[in-house]
C-alpha positions as CSV (number, residue, x, y, z in Angstrom):
1,X,107.6,67.2,129.3
2,X,108.8,70.6,127.2
3,X,110.5,73.9,128.6
4,X,107.4,75.9,128.3
5,X,105.3,72.8,130.4
6,X,108.0,72.5,132.6
7,X,108.1,76.6,133.6
8,X,104.4,76.8,133.7
9,X,104.1,74.5,136.1
10,X,106.6,75.7,138.2
11,X,104.9,79.0,137.6
12,X,101.2,78.0,138.9
13,X,103.5,76.4,142.1
14,X,104.6,79.6,142.9
15,X,101.2,81.5,142.3
16,X,99.7,78.8,145.0
17,X,102.2,79.8,147.4
18,X,102.6,83.9,147.3
19,X,99.3,84.0,148.3
20,X,100.5,87.9,149.8
21,X,103.4,89.6,149.2
22,X,104.7,88.6,152.3
23,X,104.6,84.9,151.5
24,X,105.9,85.6,148.1
25,X,108.8,86.9,149.4
26,X,109.5,84.3,151.3
27,X,109.0,82.1,148.3
28,X,111.7,83.5,146.8
29,X,114.0,84.4,149.6
30,X,114.0,80.2,149.9
31,X,114.3,79.7,146.2
32,X,117.3,82.1,146.5
33,X,118.8,80.7,148.8
34,X,118.7,77.3,146.9
35,X,120.4,79.0,143.6
36,X,123.2,79.9,146.2
37,X,122.5,83.4,147.1
38,X,123.4,84.4,150.6
39,X,120.6,86.7,153.1
40,X,122.1,90.3,154.1
41,X,120.6,91.8,156.9
42,X,120.0,95.9,156.9
43,X,120.7,96.8,160.2
44,X,124.5,94.6,160.0
45,X,127.6,95.4,158.0
46,X,127.9,93.9,154.5
47,X,130.9,92.3,153.0
48,X,130.3,92.1,149.4
49,X,132.9,90.0,147.0
50,X,132.8,90.2,143.2
51,X,131.6,86.7,142.0
52,X,128.8,86.9,145.1
53,X,124.9,86.2,145.0
54,X,123.0,88.6,147.8
55,X,119.3,89.0,148.5
56,X,118.1,91.4,151.5
57,X,114.2,91.9,152.3
58,X,112.4,94.6,154.0
59,X,109.1,94.7,155.3
60,X,109.2,90.9,154.7
61,X,107.4,92.3,151.3
62,X,109.9,93.2,149.0
63,X,113.1,92.2,148.2
64,X,115.9,92.7,146.5
65,X,118.5,90.0,144.8
66,X,121.8,91.1,143.4
67,X,124.9,89.5,142.2
68,X,128.3,91.3,141.6
69,X,129.8,90.1,138.2
70,X,133.5,88.1,138.3
71,X,134.3,90.1,134.4
72,X,132.0,93.4,135.2
73,X,132.2,95.3,138.6
74,X,128.5,97.1,139.3
75,X,130.3,100.5,138.7
76,X,130.1,99.3,135.1
77,X,126.8,98.9,135.2
78,X,124.0,96.9,136.9
79,X,121.1,94.9,134.7
80,X,118.3,95.7,136.7
81,X,115.1,94.0,136.9
82,X,112.0,95.5,138.9
83,X,108.6,94.5,139.4
84,X,106.0,94.4,142.3
85,X,105.0,91.7,144.8
86,X,101.2,93.4,145.7
87,X,97.7,92.9,144.0
88,X,94.6,94.6,144.6
89,X,92.6,92.2,146.9
90,X,90.2,92.6,149.8
91,X,92.2,93.6,153.0
92,X,90.8,92.9,156.8
93,X,90.3,95.3,159.1
94,X,91.5,95.6,162.4
95,X,87.9,95.7,164.3
96,X,86.4,93.0,161.4
97,X,83.1,91.6,163.4
98,X,80.5,92.1,162.0
99,X,77.8,89.8,163.5
100,X,74.0,90.0,161.6
101,X,71.0,87.6,161.1
102,X,73.1,85.2,162.9
103,X,75.7,85.5,160.9
104,X,79.5,86.0,161.3
105,X,81.1,88.0,158.5
106,X,84.7,89.7,158.2
107,X,84.9,93.4,157.7
108,X,87.1,94.4,154.6
109,X,89.0,96.9,153.1
110,X,89.9,97.3,149.2
111,X,93.8,97.0,148.7
112,X,94.3,99.0,145.1
113,X,92.2,99.2,141.8
114,X,90.7,95.8,142.6
115,X,87.8,94.8,139.9
116,X,85.1,94.2,142.7
117,X,82.3,91.9,140.7
118,X,84.2,88.5,140.1
119,X,85.1,88.5,144.2
120,X,81.4,87.1,144.7
121,X,80.5,83.2,144.7
122,X,83.9,82.6,145.1
123,X,85.7,80.0,147.7
124,X,88.0,82.8,149.4
125,X,90.6,82.0,152.5
126,X,93.0,84.6,154.5
127,X,96.8,84.9,154.8
128,X,99.1,87.4,155.8
129,X,101.2,88.7,158.4
130,X,100.5,88.4,162.1
131,X,102.2,90.4,165.0
132,X,101.6,88.8,168.8
133,X,103.4,89.1,172.3
134,X,104.6,85.7,173.0
135,X,104.3,84.1,176.6
136,X,108.1,85.8,177.2
137,X,106.2,89.6,176.8
138,X,108.4,89.4,173.4
139,X,107.2,90.8,169.9
140,X,106.8,88.7,167.2
141,X,105.4,88.4,163.7
142,X,104.5,85.0,161.5
143,X,103.0,84.4,158.7
144,X,99.9,82.3,158.3
145,X,97.4,80.5,155.5
146,X,94.0,79.3,156.3
147,X,94.5,77.6,152.9
148,X,91.1,75.9,153.0
149,X,88.0,77.8,151.9
150,X,86.8,80.1,154.8
151,X,84.7,82.6,153.3
152,X,82.5,83.2,150.8
153,X,80.4,86.5,149.2
154,X,77.3,85.8,148.2
155,X,75.2,87.3,145.3
156,X,71.9,89.0,145.7
157,X,69.9,86.6,144.0
158,X,68.4,88.0,140.6
159,X,65.0,87.5,142.2
160,X,65.7,90.3,144.7
161,X,67.4,92.7,141.9
162,X,65.7,92.2,138.8
163,X,68.2,94.9,137.6
164,X,71.3,93.3,138.1
165,X,72.4,92.1,135.0
166,X,71.8,95.9,133.2
167,X,72.8,98.3,136.0
168,X,74.6,96.3,139.2
169,X,76.8,98.6,141.1
170,X,79.0,96.9,143.9
171,X,79.0,99.2,147.4
172,X,82.5,98.3,149.1
173,X,81.0,99.3,152.4
174,X,77.4,97.7,152.4
175,X,78.1,95.0,149.6
176,X,81.5,92.7,150.2
177,X,81.7,91.7,153.7
178,X,82.3,87.7,153.4
179,X,80.4,85.3,155.4
180,X,82.7,83.6,157.9
181,X,80.2,81.3,159.9
182,X,76.6,81.2,161.7
183,X,77.2,82.3,165.0
184,X,74.8,80.9,168.3
185,X,73.4,83.5,169.8
186,X,75.3,82.9,172.9
187,X,79.1,82.6,171.3
188,X,80.7,86.1,170.9
189,X,82.6,86.8,168.0
190,X,86.5,87.1,168.0
191,X,88.8,87.1,165.2
192,X,92.1,87.9,166.9
193,X,91.1,84.6,169.2
194,X,90.6,82.9,166.0
195,X,93.7,84.0,164.7
196,X,95.7,82.9,168.2
197,X,93.9,79.3,167.5
198,X,95.7,79.2,163.8
199,X,98.9,80.6,164.9
200,X,99.6,77.6,167.5
201,X,97.9,75.6,164.4
202,X,100.7,76.6,162.4
203,X,103.6,77.5,163.9
204,X,103.2,75.1,167.5
205,X,106.4,76.3,168.9
206,X,105.7,80.4,169.2
207,X,104.6,80.6,172.4
208,X,101.6,83.1,171.5
209,X,100.1,84.8,174.4
210,X,97.9,87.6,172.7
211,X,97.6,88.6,168.9
212,X,98.0,92.5,168.6
213,X,97.7,93.1,165.1
214,X,98.0,91.2,161.6
215,X,98.3,92.5,158.0
216,X,95.8,89.8,156.1
217,X,93.9,89.5,153.0
218,X,91.3,87.4,151.4
219,X,91.9,85.6,148.3
220,X,90.7,82.9,146.1
221,X,91.5,79.1,146.4
222,X,91.4,78.0,142.9
223,X,94.3,76.8,141.9
224,X,96.0,78.4,139.3
225,X,95.9,76.1,136.1
226,X,96.9,75.8,132.0
227,X,93.6,76.3,130.4
228,X,92.3,76.6,126.7
229,X,91.2,74.4,124.4
230,X,94.7,73.7,123.1
231,X,96.1,74.9,126.9
232,X,97.1,78.2,125.2
233,X,96.3,80.1,128.8
234,X,97.3,80.4,132.1
235,X,94.5,81.6,134.6
236,X,95.5,82.8,137.7
237,X,95.1,84.9,140.7
238,X,98.1,87.7,141.2
239,X,99.4,87.5,137.4
240,X,99.6,90.9,138.0
241,X,102.3,91.5,138.9
242,X,103.9,88.1,140.2
243,X,104.4,86.4,136.9
244,X,106.8,89.0,136.5
245,X,108.4,88.4,139.7
246,X,109.0,84.8,139.1
247,X,110.0,85.0,135.3
248,X,113.0,87.7,136.5
249,X,113.5,85.4,139.7
250,X,114.1,82.1,136.8
251,X,116.2,84.6,134.5
252,X,118.2,85.5,138.1
253,X,118.9,81.9,138.7
254,X,120.4,81.4,135.3
255,X,122.8,84.0,135.4
256,X,126.0,83.2,134.2
257,X,127.9,85.4,136.7
258,X,129.8,87.7,134.0
259,X,128.4,91.0,134.4
260,X,126.8,92.3,137.6
261,X,123.0,91.8,138.2
262,X,120.1,92.9,140.3
263,X,116.1,92.1,141.2
264,X,114.5,94.4,142.9
265,X,110.4,93.1,143.6
266,X,108.5,96.3,145.7
267,X,105.6,96.3,147.4
268,X,102.5,99.0,147.7
269,X,102.7,99.4,143.9
270,X,99.0,98.8,143.6
271,X,98.4,102.0,146.3
272,X,100.8,104.3,144.9
273,X,104.6,103.0,145.9
274,X,104.7,105.5,148.2
275,X,106.3,103.5,151.5
276,X,109.5,102.7,153.4
277,X,109.0,99.0,151.2
278,X,107.6,101.0,148.0
279,X,109.3,102.0,145.0
280,X,108.8,105.6,146.2
281,X,110.7,105.0,149.2
282,X,114.3,104.8,149.9
283,X,115.1,100.8,149.3
284,X,116.9,100.2,146.1
285,X,118.9,103.4,146.3
286,X,120.1,102.5,150.2
287,X,121.3,99.3,148.5
288,X,122.9,100.5,145.6
289,X,124.9,102.6,147.7
290,X,126.2,100.1,149.8
291,X,127.1,98.0,146.5
292,X,129.0,101.2,145.5
293,X,130.5,102.3,148.6
294,X,131.8,105.7,147.6
295,X,129.8,108.3,146.2
296,X,131.7,108.6,142.6
297,X,131.2,104.8,142.2
298,X,127.8,105.3,142.8
299,X,127.2,108.0,140.5
300,X,128.7,105.7,137.6
301,X,127.0,102.8,139.0
302,X,123.7,104.6,138.6
303,X,124.2,106.5,135.1
304,X,125.8,102.8,133.2
305,X,122.7,100.7,134.8
306,X,119.5,99.7,133.0
307,X,116.5,98.5,134.4
308,X,113.7,97.0,133.1
309,X,110.4,97.4,135.1
310,X,108.1,94.2,134.3
311,X,104.6,94.5,135.1
312,X,101.8,93.0,133.0
313,X,100.2,94.6,129.6
314,X,96.4,94.6,128.9
315,X,96.1,92.5,125.7
316,X,93.5,93.2,123.1
317,X,90.4,91.8,124.2
318,X,88.6,90.4,121.3
319,X,84.8,91.7,123.1
320,X,86.3,95.2,123.6
321,X,89.0,95.7,120.7
322,X,88.2,99.4,120.3
323,X,89.4,100.2,124.1
324,X,93.0,99.8,122.2
325,X,94.7,102.1,119.5
326,X,94.5,100.2,116.4
327,X,98.0,99.9,115.5
328,X,98.7,98.9,119.2
329,X,96.7,96.0,120.7
330,X,98.8,93.2,122.0
331,X,97.8,89.7,121.9
332,X,98.3,86.8,124.0
333,X,101.0,84.9,123.2
334,X,102.7,87.5,121.2
335,X,105.4,88.1,123.2
336,X,106.5,90.2,125.5
337,X,105.0,94.1,125.6
338,X,107.1,96.9,124.9
339,X,104.7,99.8,127.2
340,X,105.4,103.3,125.4
341,X,103.9,106.6,127.0
342,X,104.7,109.9,125.7
343,X,103.3,111.5,129.4
344,X,106.1,109.4,131.0
345,X,103.2,107.1,132.6
346,X,105.9,104.3,131.5
347,X,109.8,105.3,131.3
348,X,110.7,103.7,128.2
349,X,112.6,105.8,125.9
350,X,114.2,105.1,122.2
351,X,117.4,104.2,123.4
352,X,116.4,102.0,126.0
353,X,113.8,100.1,123.9
354,X,116.1,99.9,121.0
355,X,118.6,98.2,123.2
356,X,116.1,95.5,124.0
357,X,114.7,95.2,120.8
358,X,118.2,94.1,119.7
359,X,118.4,91.6,122.8
360,X,115.4,90.2,121.4
361,X,116.3,89.0,118.5
362,X,119.3,87.6,119.3
363,X,117.7,85.8,122.1
364,X,114.5,84.5,120.0
365,X,111.6,86.5,121.6
366,X,109.1,87.9,119.6
367,X,108.1,91.7,121.0
368,X,105.0,93.4,120.9
369,X,103.7,97.8,121.6
370,X,101.1,98.9,123.8
371,X,100.5,102.6,123.3
372,X,97.1,103.7,125.0
373,X,94.4,105.3,122.5
374,X,95.2,109.1,122.6
375,X,91.3,109.6,124.4
376,X,91.8,107.4,127.4
377,X,94.4,107.6,130.3
378,X,97.1,104.9,131.2
379,X,98.4,102.7,134.1
380,X,101.4,103.5,135.6
381,X,104.1,101.3,136.9
382,X,107.4,101.3,139.1
383,X,109.3,102.4,136.1
384,X,108.9,106.0,136.2
385,X,109.3,106.1,139.8
386,X,112.9,104.4,140.1
387,X,114.0,106.4,136.8
388,X,112.9,109.5,138.9
389,X,113.9,108.2,142.4
390,X,117.1,106.4,141.1
391,X,118.5,108.3,138.3
392,X,118.5,104.5,136.1
393,X,117.7,104.3,132.5
394,X,114.7,102.8,132.9
395,X,111.8,100.6,130.0
396,X,108.8,99.0,130.8
397,X,107.7,96.0,129.1
398,X,105.2,93.3,130.6
399,X,103.3,90.0,129.4
400,X,99.8,90.9,127.6
401,X,97.0,90.2,130.2
402,X,93.0,89.6,130.4
403,X,91.1,91.0,133.3
404,X,94.0,92.8,134.7
405,X,93.1,93.3,138.4
406,X,90.2,90.8,138.6
407,X,90.3,88.4,141.2
408,X,91.3,85.7,138.0
409,X,93.4,87.1,135.7
410,X,94.3,85.5,132.1
411,X,97.8,84.9,130.1
412,X,99.0,83.3,127.3
413,X,100.8,79.9,128.4
414,X,104.0,80.9,125.9
415,X,104.8,84.3,127.4
416,X,105.9,83.8,130.4
417,X,108.3,81.6,129.1
418,X,109.6,84.4,126.6
419,X,110.0,86.7,128.9
420,X,111.8,84.7,131.2
421,X,113.8,83.5,128.7
422,X,114.6,87.9,127.2
423,X,115.5,88.6,131.3
424,X,117.8,86.2,131.2
425,X,119.2,87.3,128.2
426,X,119.6,90.9,129.1
427,X,121.2,89.5,132.8
428,X,123.7,87.3,130.7
429,X,124.5,90.6,128.5
430,X,127.9,92.3,127.9
431,X,129.2,95.4,127.4
432,X,127.8,98.7,127.7
433,X,124.0,98.9,128.5
434,X,123.9,102.9,126.7
435,X,124.2,104.0,123.0
436,X,127.6,104.6,122.1
């Protein structure tokens, strides 16, 4: 098996486990422990040592991992990579039970900018975090994952909607409540009772007395796969942006220990990042201040550091090539994409992209560029938010992708490996991170 095949197999395994931001962080934490990283707790004192490897989580859905260099301490600059753990999806409402025509359905809310049409006729499961009261009267939380297909959103037959192929639109309140089961007339619908049963199945010793609340989402049970006549593509849910999280994590696992490094994977990017665990919150700055200890060291650290914001880019679609600027249409398997926007929707500037171009050449990794059409807007990332909140030099990069924000996205099978190789070289870069 080639290095690329091995990497993609392990990436698909990660994507299968990381069905929610909570599960993604739990899986990343487990891999970091296996790589020798020690877990820190925010409300306890920290004792940090040169050469040490550490990680800390917030809300169970965001994670920061960092290593303090043996040759170059954090005051000399951190090689930082940022990504996000969340993806557009359908979140279960607090009072979700809908009983119509003898069917039990689930009330859901759209999280982020989801492409809704592909959610129909998929085998869906449910996963996330549950808060409950245990038999001793204490508040506890646990992760659950039904794993098996337990829900579906059936399409309306074309015989009953003759305009479906020409003018169909989706009403998120009326059209997308998933179907769970048929409910006998004498049976009461109780979603929390169902969650209590699931908690006992997955955590037999949890002592659950009553389910209090939850953060649960529906997800597609179709497994990630390497597809294509020549196996050129990776097809999966949540490629945006767990592909970047995993590539950056692999780079961190291959860190040589010389210079200081950091990886931050925030939740809530898809809804604006403004939360305690989001990039527009205090999590990263709080950790950096504890690493620096002193105010002057913190000022030097932020000035001498650089962040690569890794988030997927729009690949040029062969059926819709006119949606791209003719000189900036990234192709799948053409290499990671430098994302540039004059209006600072991306944080790249000529200094940071220049450094990355030099680094990519040394690493043997091809680079592409993306600039949105001048008559079209573009999305944004945690890059400009982090640059604005922390003041660190930043650039935006990502793997080209089709069907972004769909329930199943498509990326090139060579691109994730190249992104991980590039980020590894960045983590292991010696010397200054700025122009001399």
